[in-house]
C-alpha positions in Angstrom: -23.3 -17.1 -122.7 -24.6 -13.6 -122.6 -26.5 -12.8 -119.4 -29.4 -10.5 -120.0 -30.3 -7.4 -118.0 -33.1 -9.3 -116.5 -30.7 -12.0 -115.3 -28.3 -9.5 -113.8 -31.1 -7.7 -112.0 -32.6 -11.0 -110.7 -29.3 -11.8 -109.1 -29.0 -8.3 -107.6 -32.6 -8.7 -106.2 -31.8 -12.0 -104.6 -28.6 -10.6 -103.1 -30.5 -7.6 -101.8 -33.2 -9.9 -100.2 -30.4 -12.0 -98.7 -28.8 -8.9 -97.2 -32.2 -8.0 -95.6 -33.1 -11.6 -94.6 -35.0 -11.6 -91.4 -36.7 -8.2 -92.0 -39.9 -9.8 -93.3 -41.5 -8.8 -96.5 -39.6 -6.0 -98.3 -41.7 -3.5 -100.3 -41.0 -3.3 -104.1 -40.4 0.4 -103.8 -37.6 -0.1 -101.2 -35.9 -2.8 -103.3 -36.2 -0.7 -106.5 -34.7 2.4 -104.7 -31.8 0.5 -103.2 -30.9 -1.2 -106.5 -31.7 1.9 -108.6 -34.0 -0.1 -110.9 -37.4 1.2 -112.1 -40.3 -0.3 -110.2 -42.0 -1.3 -113.5 -39.1 -3.3 -114.8 -38.4 -4.8 -111.3 -42.0 -6.1 -111.3 -41.3 -8.3 -114.3 -38.1 -9.6 -112.7 -39.8 -10.4 -109.4 -42.7 -12.1 -111.2 -40.2 -14.5 -112.8 -38.5 -15.2 -109.4 -41.9 -15.8 -107.8 -42.9 -18.1 -110.6 -39.8 -20.2 -110.0 -40.4 -20.1 -106.3 -37.2 -18.4 -105.4 -39.1 -15.6 -103.7 -42.6 -15.1 -102.4 -44.7 -12.0 -102.5 -47.5 -10.8 -100.3 -49.9 -8.0 -101.2 -51.4 -5.3 -99.0 -50.2 -3.5 -95.9 -46.9 -5.0 -94.7 -46.5 -6.8 -98.0 -43.6 -7.1 -100.3 -41.1 -9.8 -101.2 -38.8 -12.2 -99.3 -36.8 -15.3 -100.0 -38.6 -18.7 -99.8 -35.7 -20.4 -97.9 -32.5 -19.4 -96.1 -30.1 -17.3 -98.2 -27.3 -19.7 -97.8 -29.2 -22.2 -100.0 -29.2 -20.0 -103.2 -26.7 -20.2 -105.9 -26.0 -17.8 -108.8 -26.7 -20.6 -111.3 -30.3 -21.2 -110.1 -31.1 -17.5 -110.1 -29.7 -17.1 -113.6 -31.4 -20.2 -114.9 -34.8 -18.8 -113.7 -34.3 -15.8 -116.0 -32.1 -17.1 -118.8 -33.4 -20.6 -119.1 -30.1 -22.2 -120.2 -26.6 -21.2 -119.3 -25.1 -23.0 -122.3 -22.4 -21.0 -124.1 -23.9 -22.0 -127.5 -27.4 -22.8 -128.8 -28.2 -26.5 -129.3 -26.3 -28.1 -126.3 -29.7 -28.9 -124.8 -30.4 -31.1 -127.8 -27.3 -33.3 -127.6 -28.1 -35.6 -130.6 -28.8 -32.8 -133.0 -25.9 -30.8 -131.9 -23.4 -33.7 -132.3 -24.5 -34.1 -135.9 -24.2 -30.4 -136.6 -21.0 -29.7 -134.7 -19.1 -33.0 -134.5 -15.5 -31.6 -134.2 -16.3 -28.8 -131.8 -18.9 -30.6 -129.7 -16.5 -31.7 -126.9 -15.1 -28.2 -126.5 -18.6 -26.6 -126.1 -19.5 -29.4 -123.6 -16.5 -28.7 -121.5 -17.1 -24.9 -121.5 -20.7 -25.5 -120.5 -19.6 -27.7 -117.6 -17.1 -25.1 -116.5 -19.8 -22.4 -116.5 -22.2 -24.6 -114.6 -19.6 -25.7 -112.1 -18.4 -22.2 -111.5 -21.9 -20.7 -111.0 -23.1 -23.6 -108.9 -20.2 -22.8 -106.5 -21.1 -19.1 -106.2 -23.5 -18.8 -103.3 -25.7 -15.7 -103.1 -24.4 -15.1 -99.6 -20.9 -14.8 -101.2 -22.2 -11.8 -103.0 -23.6 -10.0 -100.0 -22.0 -6.8 -98.8 -21.1 -8.4 -95.4 -19.0 -11.0 -97.1 -17.4 -9.1 -99.9 -14.3 -8.2 -97.9 -11.5 -10.3 -99.4 -14.1 -11.9 -101.7 -13.5 -12.5 -105.4 -17.1 -11.9 -106.4 -18.5 -8.5 -107.3 -21.8 -7.9 -109.1 
């Protein structure tokens, strides 16, 4: 699995919004500045996150972006799935029957790797990645 720049930035945005939870809507300009990401590129990332209802946006004065639910409810896997689609380590795992025919000897190995990736990322909560919880934490983005 190779996570794209968009996926990495999406995770950083969600973590940033989690760190500023309770501050209301956060302007795009402020998020881009804190994360050192161009506003133009960040807009496409935010659009994807809004589409998947991970965040919500509001236009106009006092507008910006915020999480749609408490930060404790977000996992790294759901954020990455929003931008990456599948987290499978190889193409074809989504189509089990076709993949079994094409890769009969290696299929089990790829399935186990896929399960390890899914389980690991499902266990990583966005709040685990926040600055306030990084002391003594194994996760760094």
